MIMI-770017 format. One record per residue (C-alpha): residue number from 1; x, z, y. Coordinates in pm, whole numbers, plus 50000, padded with zeros to 5 digits. Example, Ala and Ser with C-alpha at 12.3 -4.5 7.8 and 13.67 -1.06 7.14 Angstrom:
REM residues 2
+-----+-------+-------+-------+
: seq :    px :    pz :    py :
+-----+-------+-------+-------+
:   1 : 51230 : 50780 : 49550 :
:   2 : 51367 : 50714 : 49894 :
+-----+-------+-------+-------+
***
This chain:
REM residues 76
+-----+-------+-------+-------+
: seq :    px :    pz :    py :
+-----+-------+-------+-------+
:   1 : 41603 : 50720 : 21637 :
:   2 : 41593 : 50523 : 21347 :
:   3 : 41747 : 50507 : 20995 :
:   4 : 41742 : 50235 : 20766 :
:   5 : 41808 : 50296 : 20380 :
:   6 : 41927 : 50060 : 20167 :
:   7 : 41896 : 50136 : 19776 :
:   8 : 42026 : 49923 : 19569 :
:   9 : 42064 : 49911 : 19162 :
:  10 : 42408 : 49979 : 19027 :
:  11 : 42385 : 49844 : 18679 :
:  12 : 42308 : 49531 : 18805 :
:  13 : 42606 : 49541 : 19053 :
:  14 : 42421 : 49493 : 19393 :
:  15 : 42683 : 49680 : 19604 :
:  16 : 42832 : 49398 : 19732 :
:  17 : 42485 : 49285 : 19831 :
:  18 : 42444 : 49612 : 19993 :
:  19 : 42742 : 49612 : 20203 :
:  20 : 42659 : 49256 : 20293 :
:  21 : 42337 : 49395 : 20439 :
:  22 : 42437 : 49723 : 20581 :
:  23 : 42710 : 49528 : 20762 :
:  24 : 42468 : 49240 : 20915 :
:  25 : 42203 : 49535 : 21028 :
:  26 : 42461 : 49756 : 21210 :
:  27 : 42621 : 49421 : 21381 :
:  28 : 42322 : 49314 : 21461 :
:  29 : 42182 : 49680 : 21601 :
:  30 : 42465 : 49876 : 21611 :
:  31 : 42408 : 50197 : 21834 :
:  32 : 42008 : 50140 : 21850 :
:  33 : 42002 : 50319 : 21487 :
:  34 : 42058 : 50676 : 21456 :
:  35 : 42206 : 50597 : 21077 :
:  36 : 42228 : 50328 : 20822 :
:  37 : 42282 : 50454 : 20468 :
:  38 : 42294 : 50338 : 20135 :
:  39 : 42122 : 50506 : 19794 :
:  40 : 42144 : 50451 : 19450 :
:  41 : 41903 : 50327 : 19235 :
:  42 : 41888 : 50138 : 18927 :
:  43 : 41633 : 49884 : 18744 :
:  44 : 41668 : 49630 : 18956 :
:  45 : 41566 : 49799 : 19271 :
:  46 : 41680 : 49687 : 19601 :
:  47 : 41503 : 49792 : 19883 :
:  48 : 41527 : 49889 : 20264 :
:  49 : 41355 : 50101 : 20461 :
:  50 : 41296 : 50232 : 20820 :
:  51 : 41237 : 50584 : 20828 :
:  52 : 41100 : 50614 : 20495 :
:  53 : 40850 : 50280 : 20470 :
:  54 : 40941 : 49991 : 20337 :
:  55 : 40986 : 49669 : 20508 :
:  56 : 41156 : 49467 : 20233 :
:  57 : 41172 : 49482 : 19832 :
:  58 : 41365 : 49223 : 19585 :
:  59 : 41054 : 49246 : 19368 :
:  60 : 40844 : 49086 : 19636 :
:  61 : 41067 : 48881 : 19825 :
:  62 : 41368 : 48703 : 19803 :
:  63 : 41722 : 48811 : 19888 :
:  64 : 41776 : 48690 : 20231 :
:  65 : 42004 : 48850 : 20476 :
:  66 : 41877 : 48686 : 20768 :
:  67 : 41533 : 48796 : 20715 :
:  68 : 41604 : 49131 : 20640 :
:  69 : 41784 : 49142 : 21002 :
:  70 : 41451 : 48983 : 21107 :
:  71 : 41237 : 49264 : 20965 :
:  72 : 41468 : 49527 : 21089 :
:  73 : 41420 : 49399 : 21454 :
:  74 : 41075 : 49390 : 21432 :
:  75 : 41022 : 49790 : 21373 :
:  76 : 41255 : 49865 : 21645 :
+-----+-------+-------+-------+
***
């Protein structure tokens, strides 16, 4: 099974963004995933990994939940 982790910057106020992303991933893939977890970070981080491999990073891409879901789908 697959583990998705969303690491988000707490001081930046990215919790809502992380929760929206988590919800979209769970609604799209549900039981196809072993787990979806949130991990706290700082310094502007907002990163999504699948089994420890980065698939999306705010430092490289504009925040787009639909694009994140597409990238998760491509890895499943």
